[in-house]
N, C-alpha and C positions, 0 to 999 in steps of 0.2 A: 385682434379678437376681443370682444366685449367681456371679460372675465367677470364684471359686477353683475351681469345679468343672468339669470338662469337660461340654460339652454334648452331650446325646444326643437323636437324633432319628429319626423314621421315614423311612427311605431306600427304600422298596421300591416306588417308582413304577411300575417296569416291570411289576409284577403288575397294575398297574391298567391299563396298556397292553394286555397280553394279554387280561385279563378283560373290558375294554371291546370290543375287537376281537371276542371270541368271543361276547359278548353280541348285539353288534350285526352279526354276520357276514352274515345273510342279507339284512336290510333295507339295510344299507350299501351293499352292491352292488360287483360287481369294478370298475366304471367310477371309482367314487369311490376305490377303493384305488389305483388306476392314478395318480389325479390326487395322491396323497399319497405315491407311492413315493419320491420324492426326499427328503422329510421323514423317512419311516422308514429309509432306507438311510443317512441321514446319522449314524445312531446306530452302524452297524455297524463292529465291530473284532473280527477273530479271536483267539482266546484263544492259539493256538499249540500247543494240547493235542491229540493225535492221539486222535480219539472212539474209543470202545470200541465204539459201535455205528455203523451207518449211519444218521444221524439224520434225513436227507432221507426216506430209505426208510419209517422209523417213522412220519413224519408222513403220506406218501403212502398208506400202508396203514392209516392210522388207528389205529397202536397207541400205546400209553401212552408218554409222554415226560417227563423230568425237566429242570428249570430251577433253577440255583443262583441266587439273589437275593444281591447284595451292596450294602451302603451305606458309603461312604466318610465318614469324620470329619472332613475338612477340605476346604473351598474347592470351586470347580467342577471339571469334568473337565479343563480346560486348565491346572490349577495346576502348579508346577514340582515341588511334594511332594505325592506322591499319598495319603500317611496309611494308617492302618489301617482294616480294616473294622469298622465298629461294629454293622452288623446282619448277620446270615447266616440264610438260609431255604432249603431244599430243597423245591420245589414238584413234585408229581406231576400231570399231566393224564391222566386213564383215561376215554376215551369208550366203552370196552367196558363197563365197570362203572358208568358215569354218575357218576364220583367223582373228585373232586380232595383231594389232602393237602398240608398246608402243616406243614413241621417246623422249628422254630427251634433254632438251635444257638448257645449262649452264647458271647459274644465272647471269655470268658476260658478257654475249655477247654484243657485242658494236651494238648498233642501234639509229635509230631516232625515237622518241616515237612520235606519232600522237598528236599535240596540245601542244608539247614542244619541237618543233624543235628548238629554241634558245638555249636549253641547251646540244643539240647533240655535239658529240657522247656520249650517256648515256648506263649504264648497264640496261639491260632488266629487272632486278628486281625492277627497280625503277617505272615501269609502273603502277603497282598496288597502291604503295604508293601516286601516284600523280594523278592518275584518276581511281582507282578502277577497277573493273572487266571489266568493257566497254573499258578502255584505254589499258588494257592487251590484250584482245582479238582482238582488232584492230592493236596493234601492231604485234602481232603474224601472224595474216592473211596477213598483209602487208609484213612482212618479208619473208614469205615462200609461199605467193600466194596460200593458201589452205583456205577452208571454215572451220570455227569452229562453229558446231552446238549447242555445250553446253559447260558449265564450271561448274567446282567444285572448291570450295575453303576449305581448311583445317586448323584449328588452330593449334598452336604449341603443346599444351599437349595433343592432341587427341590420338596419336599413343600408349602412355604409358597404358593409361585407356583400350583401345580396345584390346591390347596384353593381359593385365592381366584378361580381361573379358573371353578370350579363354584358360586361364591358360598358357600362354608361348608358344613360337614357336621354332622350330628346326633348327639352321642354321649351314652350314658350312663355316667358315670364309675363305676368300680368301687370307688373310695375317696375320701374328702374329703381336700383338701390345697391348700396354697396354693404357687404356684410361678411365678417371673419376672413377679410383679404380677398374676397371674391366681388366682382362686379356684374351686375345683371341689368340688360337692357330690355325695357318694355316692348314687347311684340317681336323681338328678335330671336329665331329658334337658336336653343342654346345645347350643346352637348355637354352633359354633367357626369363626372366619376361620382363615387359615393360621397366623398367629402363634400364636393360643390353642391351636390343635391340636398345634402344635409343642411348646409348653409342656407340655401334657397328655401328649404322646409321651415327652418327655425327662426328666421327673423320675424319679430312680432311687433316691437315697440314703434318702429318706423312706418309701419303699415297704416295708411288712414282708416282702415277698417279693423285695425287691432287683431283680435284672436280670430274673428270671422275671417279677415284676409288670410291669415295663415293657414286656417282650414281649407280654405280654396286652393292655395298652393300646394298643401299637403296632398290633397285630392288629385291635383295636376300630376305631382311626381308619381303618385300610387298608379293612376291610369297608365302613364308612360312605362311603367315598370311591368305592368301587368300586359301590356303590348308587346314587350320586349320578352318577357319570360314565358309568354304564351306559345312560343315555337316549340315544335316537338324535339328539335335537337337541344334545346334547353332543358326541356323535361327530362330527358334520357341522361342528363348529365348528372353523376351521383354527387359531385362534388357541389353543384347547386343545390339539391336536395338536403345534403348533408349540412349545407351554410343555413338553409331555412329552418329545417327541425331544430337546430341548436339555438335559435332565437325564440322559439315558440312554446307556449305551455296553453293547453286547450284541452276541453272536455270532447272534443270530436274524436271518436275513435277511427281506426283504420276502416272498419266496416261502413262507418258513417260516411267517411270521404270518399269510399269507392261507390257509395249510393249516389253521392252527390254527383262524382264524375261520370256515372253511368246515365243519370236520368235527369240532371238538372242543367245540362249544357244550354237548353233553349232559354232559359232564365236572362242569359247574357245578350239576348237580342237587343233589349233595351234597357238602359241603366239611367234612372233617375236619381238625382242628389238634391238634398235640402239640408237646412240646420235649424236648430231651436235658438230663436232670437229672441234676447232679452234686454234689459237696460241696466247700465250701472248704477249700484247703491252702496253704500257703506253699512255693513251689518256685522256686528261683534268685532269692530275694529278691523274689518276686513274688507276690500272691494270685491263684491259679488255681483253675478249676472242674475237679476230678478226677473222672473218670466211672467207675463200677463196669462191669466187662466186661458183666454181665448187663443192665445198662442200654443200653449200646451194641447188643448184640445185639437187645434189644427194638427200638430205632429202626432197625436194619438190616432187621430182619424187616418192620417197618412201612412202609419207604420200597420194598423189594423187592415186598412185596404190593401197594403202590399202582401199581408198574409191571407188575405182572402176570407176573413172573419168581420163579424157585424161590429159596426160602431158602438161603443159605449163611452160613458163620461170619463174624461181624463182622470189621472190618479191624484193623490193627496200629499205625496211626500214634497213636492216643490213648495218653496215660498213664491207666492204671486200676490199681484195687486187685483184688486176687486174690480177695477174698472179697465176697459181695453183702450189701446192708443191705436187707432185706424192706421197711423203712418208706419208704425213698427209692424203690423200685421201685414201691411201692403209689401214692406221690405222683405219680410221673410218669405212670403209667396213668390216674390219676384227673384229671389235668390235660387229657386229650384231650376236644376238644369237637366238637360237630357242628352244622353249619349246614346246614338243608335249605329250598330254595327250590323252588316249583312251576315257575319259568320260567328255570332256570339263574342265573347270577349276577345 
């Protein structure tokens, strides 16, 4: 085990909760939802942010919504030190266009964090450590000029437990490597229990694409878990639901989740993924990812399109260069991938 290196892991379990509920919404039934209401509500915690939109109305009228997914890098949700967010994704669910988008934001993205301007530029993963979910949401909204309707926070140990609850997942590694005592071979379908999946998701420094490669591996494990946990038998397992809820903190209420389950299943027919692509630069004696304004605008357009709202100029919180690099812009566009399934998630 590489003790000297910080451990990085997939923390986006709330997406599994959402996707699983959306998949099983009809068959699961309202009676079953009522029976687990207390379980779901135990994860609720308001962010303290004034919403830019009437989010309950958005769901009631079956309009697109956005969810900011966050993963903390230390301990459980009851820890005394809350840590930085190691994973960050903006998800849009659009039942009108039958489409979901997932946009990864690098943890080292250079930004000015609202309320902490004197420390700028800072890494975006400090926003949660300094000001919890409220400051994190504000930072993302100001960086990309997009509305964040909901957030979800995941603790560090959750993935291992949840993967074990579904008896492991099958993943095809994108590259060959050894990490934490495990061996992975590129292109060879591999069954992974929770510990092995975490090791596959964590490795960063030996990946030729660095954190971007890690994000790709995280998403592959996530989608494998979504596929496995989307079965009705899994959804009806109270132990599985308890395991999920104990790892999650979110401002999605039980009514919000049931609304998504009832009306947003079609959004899973097409899932598109991308990431914000920057370039490394030392700022404030730290290695950060600096974004070109053109790339920020691309991602702003991408997310706003996913929400079905008009294009606007990108935000101002990010540190960016004044000139664009066509090669980086091309790389980021080519990184977009599409997952299409016939029966939703």
